C-alpha positions in Angstrom: -31.9 23.2 31.5 -28.7 23.1 29.4 -28.8 25.0 26.1 -27.8 23.2 22.9 -25.5 25.2 20.6 -27.3 24.5 17.4 -24.8 26.6 15.4 -22.1 24.1 16.1 -23.9 21.5 14.1 -22.8 23.2 10.8 -19.2 22.2 11.4 -17.6 18.8 10.7 -15.5 17.5 13.6 -12.8 14.9 13.6 -9.8 13.7 15.6 -6.5 14.5 13.9 -2.9 15.1 14.7 -1.7 18.7 14.0 1.9 19.5 13.0 2.7 23.2 13.4 6.0 24.3 11.7 7.9 27.6 11.8 11.3 28.8 10.7 13.6 29.8 13.6 15.3 33.2 13.4 13.6 34.0 10.1 13.8 37.8 10.5 17.6 37.5 11.1 18.1 35.5 7.9 16.0 37.9 5.9 17.9 40.9 7.2 21.2 39.3 6.3 20.2 38.2 2.7 16.5 38.3 1.8 16.7 36.8 -1.7 19.0 33.9 -0.7 16.9 33.3 2.4 13.6 33.2 0.5 15.0 30.9 -2.2 16.3 28.5 0.4 13.2 28.7 2.4 10.9 27.9 -0.5 13.1 24.9 -1.4 12.9 23.6 2.2 9.1 24.1 2.3 8.9 22.0 -0.9 10.8 19.2 0.9 8.3 19.5 3.8 5.3 19.4 1.5 6.6 16.2 -0.1 7.2 14.5 3.3 3.8 15.5 4.5 2.1 14.0 1.5 4.2 10.8 1.7 3.0 10.3 5.2 -0.7 10.8 4.4 -0.8 14.3 5.6 -2.4 17.5 4.3 -0.9 21.0 4.5 -3.0 24.0 5.5 -2.6 27.3 7.2 0.4 28.5 5.2 1.3 32.0 6.4 4.7 33.6 5.7 7.4 31.4 7.3 5.0 29.1 9.1 2.5 26.4 8.1 0.5 23.5 9.5 -0.5 20.0 8.5 -3.1 17.5 9.6 -2.6 13.7 9.8 -5.0 10.9 10.4 -2.6 9.1 12.9 -0.1 10.5 15.3 2.6 8.1 14.1 2.3 9.5 10.6 2.7 13.0 12.0 5.7 12.2 14.1 7.4 10.3 11.2 6.8 13.2 8.9 8.2 15.7 11.4 11.3 13.6 11.9 11.8 13.1 8.2 11.4 16.8 7.7 14.0 17.7 10.3 16.5 15.2 9.0 16.0 16.3 5.4 16.6 19.9 6.3 19.7 19.0 8.3 21.2 17.1 5.3 20.7 20.3 3.3 22.3 22.4 6.0 25.4 20.2 6.3 27.5 22.0 3.7 26.4 25.5 4.8 28.1 27.8 7.3 26.4 27.7 10.7 25.1 31.3 10.3 23.3 30.4 7.0 21.6 27.3 8.2 17.8 27.5 8.3 16.2 25.3 11.0 12.6 24.5 11.8 10.7 24.3 15.0 7.9 21.7 15.0 5.1 21.2 17.5 2.7 18.3 17.5 -0.6 17.8 19.3 -3.6 15.5 18.8 -7.3 16.2 19.5 -10.8 17.0 18.3 -10.9 19.9 15.8 -13.6 21.7 13.7 -13.2 21.4 9.9 -14.0 24.2 7.5 -13.2 24.7 3.8 -10.5 27.2 4.9 -8.8 25.0 7.4 -8.9 23.5 10.9 -10.0 25.3 14.0 -10.1 24.7 17.8 -8.0 24.8 20.9 -6.1 21.7 19.8 -4.7 23.6 16.8 -3.7 26.5 19.1 -1.9 24.0 21.4 0.2 22.6 18.5 1.2 26.2 17.5 2.2 27.1 21.1 4.3 23.9 21.4 6.1 24.9 18.3 6.9 28.3 19.9 8.7 26.7 22.8 10.5 24.1 20.6 14.3 24.2 20.1 15.4 24.8 16.5 15.8 21.5 14.7 13.8 19.6 17.3 10.2 18.5 17.8 7.9 19.3 20.7 5.1 16.7 21.4 2.1 16.9 23.7 1.4 14.1 26.1 -1.4 12.7 23.9 1.0 12.3 20.9 3.8 11.0 23.1 1.7 8.1 24.5 0.5 7.2 21.0 4.0 6.8 19.5 6.5 6.1 22.3 6.7 2.4 21.7 6.5 2.6 17.9 9.3 4.9 16.9 13.0 4.8 17.7 13.9 8.2 19.0 14.8 9.7 22.4 12.0 11.5 24.3 12.9 14.1 26.9 10.1 14.7 29.3 9.8 18.5 30.1 6.8 18.3 32.5 3.7 20.5 32.4 4.2 23.8 30.5 1.9 26.8 30.7 1.4 27.9 27.1 0.3 31.3 26.0 -3.5 31.8 26.0 -4.0 28.1 26.8 -6.0 27.6 30.0 -4.6 24.4 31.4 -0.8 23.4 31.5 0.2 20.9 28.8 2.8 18.2 29.4 5.5 18.5 26.8 8.1 16.1 25.4 11.1 17.2 23.4 12.6 15.0 20.6 16.0 15.4 18.9 15.5 13.6 15.5 19.2 12.9 15.2 19.4 10.7 18.3 17.6 7.4 18.7 16.9 5.4 21.8 20.1 4.2 23.5 22.3 6.7 21.6 24.2 9.5 23.2 25.4 11.2 20.1 26.3 10.8 16.4 27.6 7.4 15.3 30.0 7.3 12.3 29.0 5.5 9.2 31.7 2.8 9.6 30.7 2.3 13.2 27.1 1.8 12.2 28.1 -0.7 9.5 30.3 -2.6 12.0 27.4 -2.7 14.5 24.9 -3.8 11.9 27.1 -6.6 10.7 26.6 -8.4 14.1 23.0 -9.0 13.3 21.6 -11.8 11.2 20.2 -10.9 7.8 16.5 -11.1 7.5 14.0 -11.2 4.6 13.7 -7.4 4.6 14.0 -4.9 1.8 15.9 -1.6 1.6 15.5 1.0 -1.1 18.8 2.8 -1.7 19.0 6.5 -2.6 18.2 7.0 -6.3 21.1 8.3 -8.5 20.2 11.3 -10.7 21.7 12.1 -14.0 21.8 15.9 -13.7 22.8 18.7 -11.4 21.0 21.0 -9.0 19.0 20.6 -5.8 15.8 20.1 -7.7 17.2 16.9 -9.2 18.5 15.7 -5.9 15.1 16.3 -4.4 13.4 14.5 -7.2 15.6 11.4 -6.6 14.7 11.5 -2.9 11.0 12.0 -3.7 10.9 8.9 -6.0 12.8 6.7 -3.5 10.7 7.9 -0.6 7.4 7.4 -2.5 8.5 3.8 -3.5 9.3 3.0 0.2 5.9 4.2 1.3 4.3 2.2 -1.4 6.2 -1.0 -0.6 5.5 -0.6 3.1 1.8 -1.1 2.3 2.5 -4.7 1.2 2.7 -5.6 4.9 4.1 -9.2 4.4 7.7 -7.9 3.8 9.5 -5.5 6.2 10.8 -2.4 4.4 13.5 -0.2 6.0 12.9 3.5 6.3 14.6 5.9 4.0 16.9 7.2 6.7 18.4 3.7 7.2 20.0 3.7 3.7 20.9 7.4 3.4 24.4 6.7 4.7 25.1 4.8 1.5 24.3 7.7 -0.8 28.0 8.0 -1.9 27.9 4.6 -3.8 31.2 3.5 -2.4 29.8 0.3 -0.9 28.8 -2.9 -2.8 25.4 -4.5 -2.4 26.7 -7.4 -0.3 28.3 -5.0 2.2 25.2 -2.8 2.3 23.0 -5.9 2.9 25.2 -7.0 5.8 25.2 -3.5 7.3 21.4 -3.1 7.1 20.6 -6.7 7.8 18.5 -7.0 4.7 18.2 -9.7 2.1 17.0 -7.5 -0.8 18.0 -4.1 -2.1 16.3 -1.8 -4.7 18.4 0.7 -6.6 17.2 3.4 -8.9 18.3 5.9 -11.5 16.6 9.0 -12.8 17.4 10.4 -16.2 15.7 13.1 -18.3 15.8 11.9 -21.9 14.2 14.4 -24.3 10.6 14.8 -23.3 10.7 11.7 -21.1 11.7 11.1 -17.5 13.2 7.6 -17.4 13.3 5.9 -14.0 15.2 2.6 -13.9 15.0 0.3 -10.8 16.7 -3.0 -10.1 16.0 -5.7 -7.5 19.3 -7.1 -6.1 19.9 -10.1 -3.9 22.2 -8.7 -1.2 23.5 -12.1 -0.3 25.3 -12.8 -3.6 25.0 -9.4 -5.4 23.0 -10.9 -8.3 20.5 -8.7 -10.1 17.1 -10.4 -9.8 15.0 -8.1 -11.9 15.1 -4.6 -13.5 12.7 -2.4 -15.4 12.6 1.2 -16.8 9.6 3.4 -16.5 9.0 6.2 -19.0 7.2 9.1 -17.4 6.0 12.6 -18.3 8.2 15.2 -16.5 5.6 17.9 -17.2 3.5 16.6 -14.3 6.0 15.5 -11.6 3.3 14.6 -9.0 1.4 12.4 -11.5 4.6 10.9 -12.8 5.7 10.0 -9.2 2.3 8.4 -8.4 2.3 6.4 -11.7 5.8 5.2 -11.1 5.1 4.1 -7.5 1.9 2.3 -8.3 3.4 0.3 -11.2 6.8 -0.3 -9.5 5.2 -1.6 -6.3 3.0 -4.0 -8.1 5.9 -5.4 -10.2 8.3 -5.6 -7.3 5.8 -7.6 -5.2 5.6 -10.3 -7.8 9.4 -10.5 -8.1 10.0 -10.5 -4.4 7.5 -13.3 -3.9 9.1 -15.3 -6.6 12.6 -14.8 -5.0 11.3 -15.9 -1.6 9.5 -18.9 -2.9 12.8 -20.1 -4.6 14.8 -19.5 -1.4 12.4 -21.3 0.9 11.6 -24.3 -1.4 14.9 -26.0 -0.5 14.4 -25.8 3.3 12.7 -28.5 5.4 9.4 -27.6 6.9 10.6 -28.3 10.4 13.3 -25.7 10.0 10.9 -22.9 9.0 9.8 -20.2 11.4 6.3 -18.7 11.4 7.1 -16.1 8.7 8.7 -18.6 6.4 5.8 -21.0 6.9 3.5 -18.3 5.8 5.6 -17.6 2.7 5.7 -21.3 1.7 1.9 -21.6 2.3 1.4 -18.6 0.0 3.3 -20.3 -2.7 0.9 -23.4 -2.5 -2.1 -21.1 -2.2 -1.3 -19.4 -5.5 -1.2 -22.8 -7.3 -5.1 -22.6 -7.1 -5.7 -26.4 -6.8 -7.5 -28.3 -4.1 -4.4 -30.3 -3.3 -2.1 -27.3 -3.0 -4.8 -25.4 -1.0 -4.9 -28.2 1.6 -1.1 -28.0 1.9 -1.3 -24.2 2.3 -3.8 -24.5 5.1 -1.4 -26.8 6.9 1.4 -24.3 6.6 -0.6 -21.4 7.8 -2.0 -23.3 10.8 1.5 -24.4 11.7 2.6 -20.7 11.5 -0.2 -19.7 13.8 0.8 -22.4 16.3 4.4 -21.0 16.4 3.2 -17.4 16.5 -0.4 -16.9 17.5 0.0 -13.1 16.9 1.0 -13.5 13.3 -1.4 -11.4 11.3 0.2 -12.7 8.1 -0.7 -16.3 8.9 -4.2 -15.3 9.9 -5.0 -13.3 6.8 -3.6 -16.1 4.7 -5.8 -18.6 6.5 -8.8 -16.4 5.8 -7.8 -16.2 2.2 -7.7 -20.1 2.1 -11.2 -20.0 3.5 -12.4 -17.8 0.7 -10.6 -20.0 -1.8 -12.6 -23.0 -0.6 -15.8 -20.9 -0.9 -14.8 -19.8 -4.4 -14.3 -23.5 -5.4 -18.0 -24.0 -4.7 -17.7 -25.4 -1.2 -20.5 -23.1 0.0 -21.0 -23.5 3.7 -22.4 -21.0 6.3 -20.0 -22.2 9.0 -17.1 -21.7 6.6 -18.3 -18.2 5.8 -18.4 -17.3 9.5 -15.0 -18.9 10.3 -13.4 -17.1 7.4 -14.8 -13.7 8.4 -13.7 -14.3 12.0 -10.1 -15.0 10.9 -10.1 -11.9 8.7 -11.4 -9.6 11.4 -8.9 -11.0 13.9 -6.1 -10.3 11.5 -7.6 -6.8 11.1 -7.3 -6.2 14.8 -3.6 -7.2 14.7 -2.8 -5.1 11.6 -5.6 -2.7 10.5 -3.3 -1.3 7.8 -3.2 -4.5 5.8 -5.2 -4.0 2.6 -5.7 -7.8 2.1 -7.9 -8.0 5.2 -10.5 -5.8 3.7 -10.3 -7.6 0.4 -11.2 -10.9 2.0 -14.1 -9.4 3.9 -15.3 -7.7 0.7 -15.2 -11.0 -1.2 -17.3 -12.6 1.5 -19.9 -9.8 1.0 -19.8 -10.5 -2.7 -20.6 -14.2 -2.4 -23.5 -13.3 -0.1 -25.0 -11.1 -2.7 -24.1 -7.7 -1.1 -21.9 -6.0 -3.7 -22.6 -2.5 -2.4 -21.4 -3.4 1.1 -18.4 -5.1 -0.5 -17.5 -1.9 -2.3 -17.0 -0.1 1.0 -14.3 -2.7 2.1 -12.7 -2.7 -1.4 -12.4 1.1 -1.3 -10.7 0.8 2.2 -8.3 -1.8 0.7 -7.4 0.5 -2.2 -7.0 3.5 0.1 -4.3 1.5 1.9 -2.7 0.1 -1.2 -3.6 1.8 -4.5 -1.3 -0.8 -6.3 -3.4 -3.8 -5.1 -4.4 -5.3 -8.5 -6.8 -7.9 -6.9 -8.7 -5.2 -5.1 -9.2 -3.3 -8.4 -10.5 -6.6 -9.8 -12.8 -7.0 -6.8 -14.1 -3.5 -7.3 -15.0 -4.4 -10.9 -16.7 -7.6 -9.7 -18.8 -5.5 -7.2 -20.1 -3.5 -10.2 -20.7 -6.6 -12.4 -22.6 -8.4 -9.7 -24.6 -5.3 -9.0 -25.8 -5.2 -12.6 -23.5 -2.4 -13.7 -21.0 -4.1 -16.0 -20.2 -0.9 -17.9 -18.6 0.5 -14.7 -16.7 -2.7 -14.0 -14.5 -2.9 -17.1 -12.2 0.0 -16.2 -11.4 -1.6 -12.9 -10.5 -4.9 -14.5 -8.2 -3.1 -17.0 -6.6 -1.2 -14.2 -5.8 -4.5 -12.4 -4.2 -5.9 -15.6 -2.1 -2.8 -16.1 -0.9 -2.9 -12.5 0.1 -6.5 -12.6 0.5 -7.8 -16.2 2.3 -11.0 -14.9 -0.1 -11.7 -12.1 -0.9 -15.4 -11.4 -4.5 -14.4 -11.4 -4.4 -12.7 -14.8 -6.8 -15.5 -16.1 -9.3 -14.4 -13.5 -9.0 -10.7 -14.5 -9.6 -11.7 -18.1 -12.5 -14.0 -17.3 -14.3 -11.3 -15.2 -13.7 -8.8 -18.1 -15.2 -11.3 -20.6 -18.3 -11.7 -18.3 -18.8 -7.9 -18.2 -18.6 -7.6 -21.9 -21.0 -10.5 -22.4 -23.6 -8.8 -20.1 -23.1 -5.6 -22.1 -23.8 -7.5 -25.4 -20.3 -6.7 -26.7 -19.9 -10.2 -28.1 -16.5 -9.9 -29.9 -14.8 -8.5 -26.9 -16.4 -11.1 -24.6 -15.1 -14.0 -26.8 -11.7 -12.5 -27.1 -11.2 -12.0 -23.4 -12.7 -15.5 -22.6 -10.3 -17.2 -25.0 -7.3 -15.3 -23.7 -8.3 -16.4 -20.2 -8.6 -20.0 -21.3 -5.2 -19.9 -23.0 -3.7 -19.2 -19.6 -5.9 -21.6 -17.6 -7.6 -24.1 -19.8 -9.9 -25.4 -17.1 -11.3 -22.0 -16.0 -15.0 -22.7 -15.9 -16.3 -19.1 -15.9 -14.3 -18.2 -19.0 -15.6 -21.3 -20.8 -19.2 -20.5 -19.9 -18.9 -17.0 -21.2 -17.2 -18.3 -24.4 -20.0 -20.8 -25.1 -22.8 -18.5 -24.1 -21.4 -15.7 -26.3 -21.1 -18.0 -29.3 -24.7 -19.0 -28.7 -25.8 -15.4 -28.7 -23.9 -14.7 -32.0 -25.5 -17.8 -33.7 -22.2 -19.7 -34.0 -23.9 -22.9 -32.7 -21.6 -25.3 -34.5 -18.5 -23.8 -33.0 -20.2 -23.6 -29.6 -21.1 -27.3 -29.8 -17.5 -28.2 -30.7 -16.3 -26.3 -27.7 -18.8 -28.1 -25.5 -17.7 -31.5 -26.7 -14.1 -30.7 -26.1 -14.8 -29.5 -22.6 -14.4 -32.2 -19.9 -16.6 -30.4 -17.3 -20.3 -29.8 -17.2 -22.3 -26.6 -17.7 -24.7 -27.2 -14.8 -27.5 -24.6 -14.6 -27.3 -24.7 -10.8 -23.6 -23.6 -11.0 -24.6 -20.6 -13.1 -27.5 -19.8 -10.7 -25.0 -19.7 -7.8 -23.2 -16.7 -9.3 -24.0 -14.1 -6.7 -25.7 -11.4 -8.9 -27.9 -9.1 -6.8 -30.6 -9.5 -9.5 -31.3 -13.1 -10.7 -32.1 -11.9 -14.2 -28.4 -11.6 -15.0 -28.0 -15.3 -14.2 -30.9 -16.1 -16.6 -29.1 -14.0 -19.3 -26.1 -16.3 -19.1 -28.2 -19.5 -19.0 -30.1 -18.3 -22.0 -26.8 -17.9 -23.9 -25.9 -21.5 -23.1 -29.4 -22.7 -24.2 -28.9 -20.9 -27.6 -25.6 -22.7 -27.9 -27.4 -26.0 -27.6 -26.3 -27.0 -24.1 -29.8 -28.1 -23.1 -29.4 -31.3 -25.0 -26.7 -32.6 -22.7 -27.7 -30.8 -19.5 -29.9 -33.5 -17.9 -27.4 -36.2 -18.7 -24.4 -34.2 -17.4 -26.3 -33.3 -14.1 -26.9 -37.1 -13.5 
């Protein structure tokens, strides 16, 4: 009978990708000039730490000139390793060959044990051994990592065959990567040659973030500019609907000698984002501009004032706010561009963008047009996750407009889950599924999907609003308000601002904070006069405060009806909250007209 190792149960286990890093010839560098070597080494490790965090990794096992990091996905780990090697190589460029510090990086994926002090297991040891046989400035991948990323990343892989690693029982198939050479390249390509080659390609609706200019001197300032630009790229890539070029694509234009039109042609992008960092007194001011690379026009610009005392917090706050603002401006620019094209001339991606424009009009007529656009997009490209998620969003919009139907609920969730299979990193997929859980009176289950959505895109204002709704519908309005406020801070010009305000008004009403409830309801109605939920909250709150005459005047001026069955359909997990709102309407005198209006 096999004995069960009960002691192993105390350890958490998970499958991760390990990146093991070490400095080549560290002892030689220290012997030549220990102070200079240590200073340069610490600066390089700071670069590595930033790259690891930007790719969703976590550093651990720091010991002398070596360290390790874990990543949830092998693609994240390989990207981080490539970015690290290229960043180090840029810093080495102006140094004599004998002073250049280079890293060896080994990557392996497998099941590890997790403890508060780090990660343990044979898979960690394999990553460390692969690093030891790696050439300086290169990467060494195990077969497991190679097969996970070979078709997803544009670098040249050199198969080395099985290698017997020190203290590892079975041979490990290894693959070497030179981060400076991509597939199909045989060596370095000059900047002018790269521009000439890129000009032969058509420009697409893609975005490139150019290197940020820094007002100041020193490597720390340069690193800060790269950090902010890289963080913005990572944040924008979470939008999913618009392709975003990697940071390395635009680094060749760091000198600033090329104009936006030339850069757009070289990169094949329609939009460019430029940035400037300047320390002004006790503020770090970051200015970004959105530029149409086709004509060179500045479409939008904004300056963010940040606290330089906490660089990590400042960078996160900037990224979250900038991504949210840029998404609105990019959508507006695309809508304007596509509105003059005939529907028959649109490809699947463009059909999806036009459909999104109609969807955000939030009327039944525009919703039907949006559905037509998304279905046409799916016909032209059945694998379009963008069209599928937007179709699912249309399904929920119909449900939200009180077209409750079990078949529609099933169809909408099926579309969302199909889109999730095509692109599991799209935060919008989990938002739609969460909303479906909310309308079926399961706010706690919805919260799980909402958290996944926010993990993927912390700047997603609608997901923050959905999180607030999950608390309101669960009978916890006090926990909801901060999420609504977060949504409005992230996207102050959002087309759904009226909804954010209306949900906030409802939460304040349930808390009995009548003044705040009326204020937010009226602000919502100023944006969207026919927003029923805000009007209900306004009338019910006036009833609660005894302002019956004012409430009756609002009722008479309202062209709709305050049907009790509509209030009863609000998906609170506890029906007593529905009764609370209905009681407010009764106190406002709505009962007198209720029967007649229902007829």
